[in-house]
Steps between C-alpha positions, in 0.01 A plus 500: 500500500135409457207720594456787748161659560489849648153551648295808581764766442439848363669500161631834377553501126450724196324777688267278703487354850277194534466190713584178318690173520814433299623155397869446426617200299877455508647832377182659370167651602248249370169648615360812666138490616249455779468187713786312335603159626751232409537152651878507546578870538672639806256763627623842613232696685530867404184649653569858600816516289586670176628283216723707271712419197866462589686831482737551206788724610666651195805635682711327764871468578571161657880552486607175337756447358781691665329694781364210703612638837194726460254238374458233235229349285427232762461736797322785326256281306402346835429853625300564183261207546462599867376834367265358236733563205493194275699635203791742478728666246850526645720781375831461313737708716662201667860376473541393227236719347227346287617670182570200277273218390738256670468685831123514458472125459734447797261710709204289386692191611542658843128573512412141412723376778417747775173689459176450692314749275468514122784694346621708207835671459503811282786566260714801592595757240840673503686745282666212314269196476250607234601216266440246776161655568407464133559124530259465794176319422194710586352213704822425688418719797279776634680816388814699443621711794687829456654706776489864394647590839802351675507128568733206552805479276446620143119488499453876476380555142590860417596479134222667302573303182494171691171593665348577163630167372351304789163675475496433125610136505294304749137391516533434872375738766781741588495570875695802616641639822481872427726742685734745327856420600643844430245670723563254782878543483468877507266488800723252679803723450314795651389306807846348547653847492252616763498198734809295421441140609208597722229553239163458674279219372226759445711639215440188292187629319683828433803323352295249301253775431172554320700669223725195459199269475291711264787584267577131451145364482383771260792420268415129514135568418597729211739236363233230525255717309757574231599134453158346574665285768315326782611687814423432867642750749584345835438645846365851441575719801371846406162649427649689205594181317147361516383755242716331236259204489154442353180365653266546205564162333497141633824351629503250213529793257765697690852512363632701796417389856611569854551335838500618859642317802365457849764717666419804287131455584563450873791720614594865444804717569353567844592140593876534450538641852373174650584240233827640362674274249234230546287702255789599275403384151587607149300690390453667834188518712392861453238743632148435632377690194688258273350206687151647457564552129611138460182379669289721275672365188469142619129536559427681173707237311789710375707259713434140404694273738599478866830321570753470781854569369599255775874560550648364824826617655652394829413712799872574544512647149190707567652647817779675308511875447293643216742459209592142595154378603357309202154573365226238515310288747307173536130529414362179343364366828314818591380658174163325473411542866619861483266575211217317677533763775417760237198294398383498862552877513286548189789636293455237228265211438599137524420437129727792410779356713462169315495680166826684571691212665367197308303569181699791360849346528363196316359721223802726479756219466276253309535243779351164410195396708580681822375808683130400503260258664388324182427141411797358309745744658785400730388467859701790645280616787515693825257455788486814714361495852344840575512643851780271611746757627871430535810709562818485294798393709842345452346166599257490203707667226584239236752693285861408562594854606275471806369857509216697344399864473171374647651351818262590781208563262174319573308383194130425527489214246717193459597275212344171608603270215685534169468248218760485223393290200250319722754422771450638852824697525415701813257410776447721807864578563644175365681486166496167319835333440374391159557731205238502226598819318520534123677723253252762382395468138359766271244527221661717231420433136 
């Protein structure tokens, strides 16, 4: 690929914002400094732009194999690079599920064939695949994923002995979806008795309630403490849960960590009246007070990572009545620009955004040479153009499903260019036909 020289950008990295040039050689960052030059480099003028590390999204659902009418690795990874996400971890609740080593390697083969962004495919735990999990090499993939609330097929892990066995028998990060199934079923029965098939969408955070979330997440944290497991709790949605996590030690020393997603930071239950099923996620978007508590925990570092939980469905599926309307929505294209709005509003700093979306996922999952602007690291970069407003519409949505909970929203900043392993994957609305993605690798002794 040769050399690319990014000139005069404002680099945001490791707590600092500073003007510098950045020289890419093939797949790697070769040099960062002032007044760089190179006789054969292609020069990219970045004056007035931010240069960020590529975002590492630790939780997406790209729907392949088996659910490709909603999306696939090809379509959704294109949406990811359009949103500045250069690496993703795609969840195992596909069809077939990624619950055997054979299925895991088949997924990696799909990624090698189809993906525009760097990829990892977590291994899914079930009530009956502990022996298979024990055979999994600790550097084979990013993590183990457990659904402690309902999911596709048999991926609900509700056997206490199995959970103890999984927590006691892997060195990998255990990532959990925490909602108590018994509580949800009881709530659902009560609302069905009251409303029949016409349950209002606003009931979603009452059915998948604070109680359901806290009961499950607190049990997971207690189990991790008892077994000394490495636990990462996905998509916190309540203020109450945030108090389960610590902020008095560095991330590198934490055994128990937490994530929040854009939708829980952006929406509240007041938005169901307008957005309906388009903001129906599991766990549910809850109260403004919960949203405020999540922001507080993110900023004081009880919450370590921001992700998307990108989970597209067709618009026809989303237009069903409550019980039939699936949970999830497409977010990879709009997560970074959505959080940049909060930077503009003074809610968080740009270095903190980079910490939570780039640095911390790399630390948490031991990702090899990504997540930072450092010499010798892979050249996964995003150039952001501030004060270049644009409005989300069907015409510019890249995800296969063709809709977004942000349709009609105007964002103040735009992703100008995205580099994946030194290759210009996205350039001002155009996505390269060439794929230069790689399987993520990990540094675990």
